Backbone as numpy.savetxt, mean C-alpha at the origin, in Angstrom:
# Nx Ny Nz CAx CAy CAz Cx Cy Cz
33.54 22.58 56.33 32.55 23.56 55.85 32.10 23.14 54.45
30.82 23.09 54.29 30.30 22.68 52.97 30.56 23.78 51.96
30.95 23.33 50.80 31.22 24.30 49.73 29.91 24.83 49.18
29.93 26.11 48.92 28.76 26.71 48.32 28.72 26.37 46.84
27.54 26.01 46.42 27.36 25.66 45.01 26.47 26.70 44.36
26.96 27.25 43.32 26.18 28.24 42.58 25.56 27.58 41.36
24.27 27.78 41.22 23.55 27.23 40.08 23.22 28.36 39.13
23.70 28.25 37.95 23.45 29.29 36.96 22.21 28.94 36.17
21.34 29.88 36.04 20.12 29.67 35.25 20.29 30.06 33.81
21.41 30.65 33.49 21.66 31.05 32.11 22.11 29.86 31.29
21.56 29.69 30.14 21.91 28.59 29.24 22.50 29.18 27.98
23.72 28.78 27.67 24.35 29.29 26.46 23.78 28.58 25.24
23.32 29.35 24.29 22.76 28.77 23.07 23.89 28.42 22.12
23.84 27.24 21.52 24.85 26.87 20.52 24.82 27.86 19.37
25.94 28.04 18.69 25.95 28.96 17.53 24.98 28.51 16.45
24.42 29.48 15.74 23.49 29.24 14.64 22.15 28.68 15.11
21.88 28.67 16.41 20.60 28.18 16.91 19.74 29.37 17.31
18.51 29.37 16.86 17.60 30.48 17.12 16.84 30.21 18.41
16.85 31.17 19.30 16.13 31.04 20.57 14.73 31.59 20.39
13.77 30.69 20.12 12.39 31.11 19.90 11.63 31.14 21.22
10.76 32.11 21.40 9.90 32.11 22.59 9.01 30.86 22.59
8.63 30.43 23.78 7.87 29.19 23.91 6.53 29.26 23.19
5.98 30.49 23.06 4.68 30.61 22.40 4.76 30.31 20.91
5.98 30.28 20.34 6.14 29.97 18.93 6.28 28.47 18.69
6.26 27.69 19.75 6.43 26.25 19.62 5.11 25.55 19.91
4.89 24.44 19.25 3.67 23.68 19.49 3.96 22.20 19.32
3.26 21.40 20.09 3.43 19.96 20.03 2.52 19.39 18.95
3.07 18.49 18.16 2.29 17.83 17.12 2.65 16.36 17.10
1.68 15.56 16.66 1.95 14.13 16.53 2.58 13.85 15.17
3.12 12.65 15.02 3.71 12.24 13.75 2.63 12.18 12.67
3.01 12.21 11.39 4.37 12.13 10.86 5.08 13.49 10.90
6.37 13.48 11.24 7.18 14.68 11.27 7.92 14.80 9.94
7.83 15.95 9.33 8.44 16.13 8.02 9.15 17.46 7.94
10.20 17.51 7.13 10.92 18.76 6.92 10.04 19.75 6.17
10.37 21.02 6.29 9.53 22.07 5.70 9.51 22.01 4.18
10.57 21.41 3.58 10.66 21.42 2.13 9.66 20.47 1.46
9.08 19.57 2.22 8.17 18.60 1.63 6.84 18.62 2.37
5.94 17.76 1.98 4.62 17.69 2.60 4.07 16.30 2.40
3.04 15.98 3.14 2.42 14.65 3.00 1.90 14.44 1.58
1.13 15.39 1.00 0.67 15.16 -0.38 1.81 14.96 -1.37
2.89 15.73 -1.23 4.01 15.59 -2.17 4.62 14.20 -2.08
4.83 13.70 -0.85 5.39 12.36 -0.67 4.45 11.31 -1.24
3.17 11.42 -0.92 2.21 10.41 -1.35 2.05 10.38 -2.87
2.00 11.53 -3.49 1.82 11.53 -4.94 3.09 11.10 -5.67
4.25 11.21 -5.01 5.46 10.61 -5.56 5.35 9.09 -5.55
4.75 8.55 -4.50 4.53 7.10 -4.44 3.56 6.68 -5.54
2.53 7.49 -5.78 1.59 7.19 -6.87 2.32 7.12 -8.20
3.22 8.07 -8.45 4.00 8.05 -9.70 4.83 6.78 -9.79
5.43 6.37 -8.66 6.24 5.15 -8.66 5.41 3.91 -8.95
4.14 3.93 -8.58 3.26 2.77 -8.80 2.58 2.78 -10.16
2.69 3.87 -10.90 2.02 3.96 -12.19 2.48 2.91 -13.20
3.78 2.63 -13.35 4.19 1.63 -14.36 3.56 0.26 -14.14
3.64 -0.26 -12.91 3.08 -1.59 -12.65 1.56 -1.57 -12.76
0.94 -0.45 -12.37 -0.52 -0.35 -12.46 -0.98 -0.36 -13.91
-0.36 0.46 -14.75 -0.75 0.52 -16.16 -0.45 -0.79 -16.87
0.66 -1.44 -16.51 0.98 -2.72 -17.15 -0.02 -3.80 -16.74
-0.51 -3.75 -15.51 -1.53 -4.72 -15.10 -2.82 -4.52 -15.88
-3.13 -3.26 -16.24 -4.30 -3.01 -17.08 -4.12 -3.66 -18.45
-2.90 -3.55 -18.99 -2.63 -4.15 -20.29 -2.67 -5.68 -20.21
-2.16 -6.22 -19.10 -2.07 -7.67 -18.96 -3.43 -8.31 -18.70
-4.26 -7.67 -17.88 -5.52 -8.29 -17.46 -6.76 -7.64 -18.04
-6.61 -6.51 -18.71 -7.74 -5.89 -19.37 -8.67 -5.13 -18.44
-9.95 -5.10 -18.82 -10.94 -4.30 -18.11 -11.16 -4.76 -16.68
-10.95 -6.04 -16.41 -11.13 -6.54 -15.05 -10.15 -5.87 -14.09
-8.93 -5.64 -14.53 -7.94 -4.97 -13.69 -8.35 -3.52 -13.43
-8.86 -2.86 -14.45 -9.34 -1.48 -14.28 -10.48 -1.44 -13.27
-11.37 -2.41 -13.36 -12.51 -2.51 -12.44 -12.03 -2.69 -11.00
-11.11 -3.62 -10.77 -10.60 -3.88 -9.43 -9.88 -2.66 -8.87
-9.03 -2.04 -9.66 -8.27 -0.89 -9.19 -9.18 0.30 -8.89
-10.16 0.54 -9.75 -11.07 1.67 -9.55 -11.86 1.51 -8.26
-12.43 0.32 -8.04 -13.21 0.09 -6.82 -12.33 0.14 -5.57
-11.12 -0.38 -5.66 -10.22 -0.35 -4.51 -9.93 1.09 -4.09
-9.67 1.95 -5.07 -9.38 3.35 -4.77 -10.62 4.05 -4.21
-11.77 3.82 -4.83 -13.00 4.49 -4.37 -13.38 4.05 -2.96
-13.27 2.76 -2.67 -13.59 2.29 -1.32 -12.61 2.86 -0.29
-11.34 2.91 -0.63 -10.35 3.48 0.29 -10.63 4.95 0.56
-10.90 5.71 -0.47 -11.21 7.13 -0.29 -12.47 7.32 0.54
-13.48 6.51 0.26 -14.74 6.61 1.00 -14.58 6.29 2.48
-13.89 5.20 2.79 -13.70 4.82 4.19 -12.73 5.77 4.90
-11.79 6.34 4.17 -10.90 7.35 4.77 -11.73 8.53 5.27
-12.61 9.03 4.42 -13.46 10.15 4.83 -14.41 9.74 5.95
-14.99 8.54 5.85 -15.97 8.06 6.83 -15.36 8.03 8.23
-14.19 7.42 8.37 -13.58 7.30 9.69 -12.97 8.62 10.17
-12.41 9.41 9.24 -11.85 10.70 9.63 -12.94 11.66 10.11
-14.14 11.51 9.56 -15.25 12.40 9.92 -15.70 12.19 11.36
-15.46 11.01 11.93 -15.83 10.76 13.32 -15.06 11.67 14.27
-13.82 12.01 13.90 -12.95 12.77 14.80 -12.70 14.20 14.36
-13.17 14.55 13.17 -12.83 15.86 12.61 -14.03 16.49 11.93
-14.01 17.82 11.78 -15.05 18.47 10.98 -14.91 18.09 9.50
-15.91 18.47 8.73 -15.97 18.06 7.33 -14.72 18.46 6.55
-14.28 19.71 6.70 -13.14 20.20 5.91 -11.87 19.42 6.21
-11.63 19.10 7.49 -10.43 18.35 7.85 -10.52 16.91 7.35
-11.71 16.31 7.45 -11.88 14.95 6.93 -11.67 14.91 5.42
-12.15 15.96 4.75 -11.96 16.04 3.29 -10.49 16.22 2.95
-9.78 17.03 3.74 -8.35 17.23 3.51 -7.58 15.91 3.67
-7.93 15.15 4.70 -7.27 13.86 4.91 -7.57 12.89 3.77
-8.78 12.93 3.26 -9.14 12.03 2.18 -8.35 12.35 0.91
-8.01 13.63 0.71 -7.36 14.06 -0.53 -5.85 14.29 -0.38
-5.27 13.92 0.78 -3.84 14.18 0.95 -2.95 13.16 0.25
-3.57 12.18 -0.41 -2.81 11.20 -1.18 -2.59 9.88 -0.49
-2.70 9.84 0.84 -2.43 8.59 1.55 -3.49 7.54 1.26
-4.76 7.94 1.19 -5.82 6.99 0.87 -5.72 6.52 -0.58
-5.30 7.41 -1.47 -5.10 7.02 -2.87 -4.01 5.97 -2.99
-2.90 6.17 -2.28 -1.81 5.18 -2.29 -2.31 3.85 -1.74
-3.06 3.90 -0.64 -3.60 2.67 -0.05 -4.52 1.96 -1.02
-5.34 2.72 -1.75 -6.24 2.11 -2.72 -5.50 1.42 -3.85
-4.45 2.07 -4.35 -3.64 1.46 -5.42 -2.96 0.19 -4.91
-2.39 0.26 -3.71 -1.71 -0.91 -3.15 -2.67 -2.06 -2.90
-3.89 -1.75 -2.44 -4.87 -2.81 -2.25 -5.21 -3.46 -3.58
-5.44 -2.64 -4.61 -5.74 -3.19 -5.93 -4.62 -4.07 -6.45
-3.37 -3.66 -6.23 -2.23 -4.45 -6.70 -2.08 -5.76 -5.94
-2.71 -5.85 -4.77 -2.66 -7.08 -3.97 -3.80 -8.03 -4.27
-4.67 -7.66 -5.21 -5.83 -8.48 -5.53 -5.75 -9.00 -6.96
-6.43 -10.11 -7.20 -6.50 -10.66 -8.54 -7.54 -9.95 -9.38
-7.46 -10.03 -10.69 -8.40 -9.33 -11.57 -9.81 -9.89 -11.51
-9.98 -11.08 -10.97 -11.32 -11.67 -10.88 -11.98 -11.42 -9.53
-11.36 -10.59 -8.68 -11.89 -10.33 -7.34 -13.27 -9.67 -7.41
-14.18 -10.13 -6.55 -15.52 -9.56 -6.48 -15.48 -8.20 -5.79
-16.49 -7.38 -6.02 -16.51 -6.03 -5.47 -16.46 -6.03 -3.95
-17.09 -7.05 -3.33 -17.13 -7.07 -1.87 -15.77 -7.42 -1.27
-14.88 -8.03 -2.06 -13.51 -8.25 -1.61 -12.81 -6.91 -1.42
-12.95 -6.03 -2.41 -12.35 -4.70 -2.30 -12.95 -3.91 -1.14
-14.26 -4.00 -0.97 -14.92 -3.26 0.09 -14.46 -3.74 1.47
-14.42 -5.08 1.65 -13.99 -5.63 2.95 -12.54 -5.28 3.24
-11.68 -5.39 2.22 -10.27 -5.06 2.41 -10.07 -3.61 2.78
-10.78 -2.71 2.10 -10.66 -1.28 2.38 -11.21 -0.93 3.76
-12.32 -1.56 4.14 -12.92 -1.31 5.45 -11.97 -1.69 6.58
-11.39 -2.88 6.49 -10.48 -3.33 7.54 -9.19 -2.52 7.52
-8.69 -2.21 6.32 -7.45 -1.44 6.21 -7.59 -0.07 6.86
-8.67 0.64 6.52 -8.85 1.99 7.05 -9.34 1.98 8.50
-10.29 1.10 8.79 -10.86 1.09 10.14 -9.94 0.50 11.18
-9.49 -0.75 10.94 -8.67 -1.45 11.91 -7.18 -1.15 11.75
-6.73 -0.98 10.51 -5.30 -0.81 10.28 -4.80 0.61 10.44
-5.69 1.60 10.33 -5.24 3.00 10.35 -5.93 3.83 11.42
-7.24 4.03 11.30 -7.92 4.98 12.17 -8.15 4.46 13.58
-8.11 3.15 13.78 -8.20 2.61 15.13 -7.03 3.07 16.00
-5.91 3.42 15.36 -4.73 3.88 16.08 -4.60 5.40 16.08
-5.51 6.09 15.43 -5.47 7.54 15.44 -5.19 8.20 14.11
-5.03 7.40 13.05 -4.84 7.99 11.73 -3.41 7.93 11.24
-3.15 8.67 10.18 -1.86 8.65 9.49 -0.70 8.99 10.43
0.34 8.16 10.40 1.51 8.39 11.22 1.48 7.74 12.58
0.31 7.29 13.02 0.19 6.65 14.33 0.01 5.14 14.23
-0.31 4.66 13.04 -0.55 3.22 12.86 0.77 2.45 12.84
0.89 1.39 13.65 2.15 0.63 13.69 2.32 -0.32 12.51
1.23 -0.64 11.83 1.29 -1.57 10.71 0.79 -0.89 9.44
1.26 -1.39 8.30 0.75 -0.89 7.03 -0.72 -1.26 6.90
-1.62 -0.28 6.74 -3.05 -0.59 6.68 -3.42 -1.57 5.58
-2.77 -1.46 4.42 -3.10 -2.36 3.31 -2.73 -3.80 3.66
-1.61 -4.00 4.33 -1.22 -5.35 4.72 -2.17 -5.92 5.78
-2.69 -5.06 6.65 -3.71 -5.50 7.61 -4.94 -5.99 6.86
-5.37 -5.22 5.85 -6.50 -5.64 5.03 -6.23 -6.91 4.26
-5.02 -7.06 3.74 -4.66 -8.26 2.98 -4.66 -9.50 3.86
-4.11 -9.38 5.08 -4.11 -10.52 6.00 -5.54 -10.93 6.32
-6.41 -9.95 6.56 -7.82 -10.26 6.83 -8.45 -11.00 5.66
-8.19 -10.54 4.44 -8.77 -11.18 3.27 -8.23 -12.59 3.07
-6.93 -12.80 3.31 -6.35 -14.13 3.16 -6.93 -15.11 4.16
-7.19 -14.65 5.38 -7.77 -15.52 6.40 -9.24 -15.78 6.13
-9.96 -14.76 5.71 -11.41 -14.87 5.54 -11.82 -15.48 4.21
-11.09 -15.19 3.15 -11.46 -15.66 1.80 -10.25 -16.26 1.10
-9.72 -17.37 1.61 -8.49 -17.94 1.02 -8.64 -18.38 -0.42
-9.80 -18.93 -0.77 -9.99 -19.40 -2.15 -9.97 -18.24 -3.14
-10.68 -17.17 -2.80 -10.73 -16.01 -3.70 -9.38 -15.30 -3.79
-8.58 -15.39 -2.73 -7.30 -14.69 -2.72 -6.16 -15.50 -3.34
-6.43 -16.75 -3.71 -5.38 -17.59 -4.30 -5.79 -18.18 -5.64
-6.83 -17.63 -6.25 -7.25 -18.05 -7.60 -6.88 -16.94 -8.56
-6.04 -17.26 -9.54 -5.51 -16.23 -10.42 -5.98 -16.42 -11.85
-6.00 -15.34 -12.58 -6.27 -15.36 -14.01 -4.94 -15.25 -14.74
-4.77 -16.09 -15.77 -3.57 -15.98 -16.59 -3.59 -14.66 -17.36
-2.41 -14.08 -17.57 -2.36 -12.84 -18.35 -2.81 -13.12 -19.77
-3.20 -12.09 -20.49 -3.86 -12.25 -21.77 -3.05 -13.02 -22.80
-1.71 -12.96 -22.72 -0.91 -13.61 -23.75 -0.34 -14.95 -23.29
-0.79 -15.47 -22.12 -0.33 -16.76 -21.63 -1.49 -17.74 -21.66
-1.36 -18.83 -22.40 -2.41 -19.84 -22.44 -3.64 -19.34 -23.17
-4.77 -19.89 -22.82 -6.04 -19.53 -23.46 -6.53 -18.19 -22.95
-6.82 -17.32 -23.85 -7.27 -15.98 -23.47 -8.75 -16.01 -23.11
-9.10 -15.35 -22.01 -10.49 -15.30 -21.57 -11.22 -14.15 -22.23
-12.53 -14.28 -22.33 -13.37 -13.19 -22.82 -13.24 -12.04 -21.83
-12.86 -10.84 -22.27 -12.60 -9.74 -21.34 -13.83 -9.23 -20.63
-15.02 -9.57 -21.12 -16.23 -9.04 -20.50 -17.07 -10.10 -19.79
-16.81 -11.39 -20.06 -17.68 -12.39 -19.47 -16.94 -13.42 -18.62
-16.01 -14.13 -19.20 -15.40 -15.26 -18.50 -13.97 -14.95 -18.09
-13.50 -15.70 -17.09 -12.12 -15.59 -16.65 -11.52 -16.99 -16.57
-10.35 -17.19 -17.16 -9.61 -18.43 -16.99 -8.79 -18.30 -15.72
-9.22 -18.96 -14.67 -8.56 -18.82 -13.38 -7.74 -20.06 -13.07
-6.61 -19.84 -12.44 -5.76 -20.93 -12.00 -5.42 -20.71 -10.54
-5.25 -21.81 -9.81 -4.89 -21.74 -8.40 -3.54 -22.40 -8.22
-2.60 -21.70 -7.62 -1.27 -22.26 -7.41 -0.60 -21.57 -6.25
0.37 -22.27 -5.66 1.13 -21.70 -4.55 2.16 -20.72 -5.08
2.37 -19.65 -4.35 3.44 -18.73 -4.69 4.77 -19.34 -4.26
5.89 -18.87 -4.81 7.19 -19.41 -4.38 7.43 -19.29 -2.88
7.04 -18.17 -2.27 7.23 -18.03 -0.83 6.34 -18.99 -0.06
5.11 -19.21 -0.55 4.24 -20.20 0.08 4.81 -21.60 -0.02
5.38 -21.91 -1.19 6.01 -23.22 -1.38 7.22 -23.39 -0.47
7.98 -22.32 -0.27 9.14 -22.37 0.62 8.71 -22.67 2.05
7.63 -22.05 2.48 7.14 -22.27 3.84 6.64 -23.70 4.03
5.91 -24.22 3.03 5.29 -25.53 3.18 6.25 -26.68 2.91
7.12 -26.54 1.90 7.92 -27.69 1.49 9.41 -27.48 1.42
9.89 -26.33 1.86 11.33 -26.10 1.85 11.83 -25.66 0.49
13.16 -25.68 0.35 13.81 -25.13 -0.84 13.49 -25.91 -2.11
13.27 -27.22 -1.99 12.99 -28.01 -3.20 11.69 -27.57 -3.85
10.63 -27.40 -3.04 9.35 -26.95 -3.59 9.44 -25.48 -4.02
10.26 -24.70 -3.33 10.46 -23.31 -3.71 11.02 -23.23 -5.13
12.03 -24.04 -5.42 12.64 -24.04 -6.75 11.68 -24.62 -7.78
10.88 -25.63 -7.38 9.90 -26.21 -8.30 8.87 -25.16 -8.71
8.47 -24.31 -7.76 7.49 -23.27 -8.07 8.03 -22.31 -9.12
9.32 -22.01 -9.05 9.93 -21.16 -10.06 10.04 -21.88 -11.40
10.27 -23.20 -11.37 10.39 -23.94 -12.62 9.04 -24.02 -13.33
7.96 -24.16 -12.55 6.63 -24.25 -13.15 6.26 -22.95 -13.86
6.61 -21.84 -13.27 6.46 -20.54 -13.93 7.85 -19.95 -14.04
8.37 -19.91 -15.23 9.77 -19.57 -15.46 10.18 -18.31 -14.71
11.40 -18.33 -14.17 11.90 -17.21 -13.37 11.82 -15.89 -14.13
12.08 -15.93 -15.43 12.04 -14.70 -16.22 10.63 -14.13 -16.29
9.62 -14.99 -16.14 8.24 -14.48 -16.13 8.00 -13.59 -14.92
8.64 -13.90 -13.79 8.52 -13.06 -12.61 9.23 -11.72 -12.82
10.37 -11.79 -13.47 11.19 -10.58 -13.61 10.63 -9.66 -14.69
10.14 -10.23 -15.78 9.70 -9.42 -16.90 8.20 -9.16 -16.85
7.45 -9.57 -17.85 6.06 -9.13 -17.95 5.12 -10.29 -18.26
5.32 -11.42 -17.65 4.60 -12.60 -18.12 4.13 -13.49 -16.99
3.65 -12.89 -15.89 3.30 -13.67 -14.71 1.87 -13.38 -14.30
1.04 -14.42 -14.24 -0.31 -14.26 -13.74 -0.32 -14.18 -12.23
-1.43 -13.73 -11.65 -1.54 -13.61 -10.21 -2.27 -12.35 -9.83
-1.81 -11.68 -8.77 -2.35 -10.38 -8.42 -1.97 -9.36 -9.49
-2.65 -8.23 -9.45 -2.32 -7.18 -10.41 -0.85 -6.76 -10.28
-0.35 -6.74 -9.06 1.03 -6.33 -8.84 2.06 -7.39 -9.11
1.62 -8.59 -9.52 2.55 -9.69 -9.78 3.07 -9.72 -11.21
2.53 -8.89 -12.08 2.82 -9.06 -13.50 4.27 -8.75 -13.86
4.98 -7.95 -13.06 6.36 -7.64 -13.43 7.16 -7.16 -12.23
8.13 -7.97 -11.81 9.05 -7.56 -10.76 9.90 -6.38 -11.23
10.23 -6.36 -12.51 11.06 -5.29 -13.06 10.42 -3.93 -12.86
9.11 -3.82 -13.12 8.44 -2.53 -12.98 8.30 -2.11 -11.52
8.18 -3.09 -10.62 8.18 -2.77 -9.19 9.54 -2.21 -8.77
10.60 -2.84 -9.25 11.95 -2.34 -8.95 12.17 -0.95 -9.55
11.61 -0.72 -10.73 11.73 0.59 -11.37 11.08 1.67 -10.51
9.90 1.37 -9.97 9.24 2.31 -9.07 10.04 2.55 -7.80
10.65 1.49 -7.27 11.49 1.64 -6.09 12.70 2.53 -6.35
13.31 2.36 -7.52 14.46 3.20 -7.87 14.05 4.67 -8.01
12.85 4.91 -8.52 12.36 6.29 -8.63 12.24 6.93 -7.25
11.74 6.16 -6.27 11.58 6.71 -4.93 12.93 6.94 -4.25
13.92 6.13 -4.60 15.26 6.32 -4.03 16.00 7.49 -4.66
15.59 7.87 -5.88 16.30 8.92 -6.60 16.00 10.32 -6.11
């Protein structure tokens, strides 16, 4: 005789768990965040972490760095609103533009560019970052890749000469006129040297530009290259 099996429909709730009616629940896409924080709070904390290296790049490269950073931020904000507006009403697109994520992307793009970068470099990088790197996947939290890195890869492939020509910082070598001319130099980065020539060329790249110049405040290159120390300082702030 087959045994009778009783199926209980009652589910015991674990202690301290609130049984909410289904109408109080709703499905949402990522990013998922605890109630104590918010997207703007997280993003503006990242902005604070990036302030030291950003301000130091202004001191190192002068008005050209301010120009590059300003345009990078404006293009990122503009394209954020442009692409968000395709899928959302004006108020929601405006909210997305001002939630801090586009501002962070603009700062990061500027830090990835040299002070002599032309305006169309910033525009192309921001367009690809926001269009292909972010909104093509559905917006914030759905993109599998960092939008700024997508834009940087595009710029490196499309404009290699412009992306590898650097201006020496103001106190290294001959100082350029801050409003007219730029003393630009082209050189391989240590990681590029490691890829092309192995450890010997990697170490040579560090010898050509003293290791302490990378760590402290004396390295030409992208705006974000001027000081590893300040980048680490920002990282420690985010960990704290």
